[in-house]
N, C-alpha and C positions, 0 to 999 in steps of 0.2 A: 608227815615231815616234822620234826622238832624245831622248836624255837632256838634261837642262839642264846646263849647264857647271857644274863645281865652283867653289866660291867661291875667289878669288884670295888672299884674306888670311884669317887665322884669328885670332880673339881669344884672347890667351894671359893678359894681365893683366886679369881681369875686374874687380879692385878699382878700377883706373885708368879702365876703361871705363865702369863705373857711375857714378864720380865726374864723368867728363866729360859724361855724360848730364844729371846733376843740374844742373851748372853752365850747361847750355844754357837752363834755365828751363822753365816750364810750357807745354804746349800746350793752348789752349782752343778747343773746338770748339762753334760756335753751331748749333742746330738751329731751324729755322723750323716752327712747327706746322702751317702752312698748306700746306706743300710736299707734293708727291705722293711716298708712300713706296714704292709699288709699281711696279716696272717695266712698261712697256707690253708685253704678251704678243707674242713674236716668232714663237711655235710651235717654237722650237728649245730644247734643254736648255742649261742652265748659265746 
C-alpha cells in the first residue's frame, strides 16, 4: 500500500489564513429529518 502524497503547500502565515477563512463567510448545512441516516449494509468494512 502506497503512502499518500505530501502536501505541496504549507501554511506559514496562520493569521492571514484564518482571516481569509473568516472573509469567506459562513457555511450553512441543512439537514432533512426525513432522510435516511444509516447507509445500506454492503457487507464490507468502512
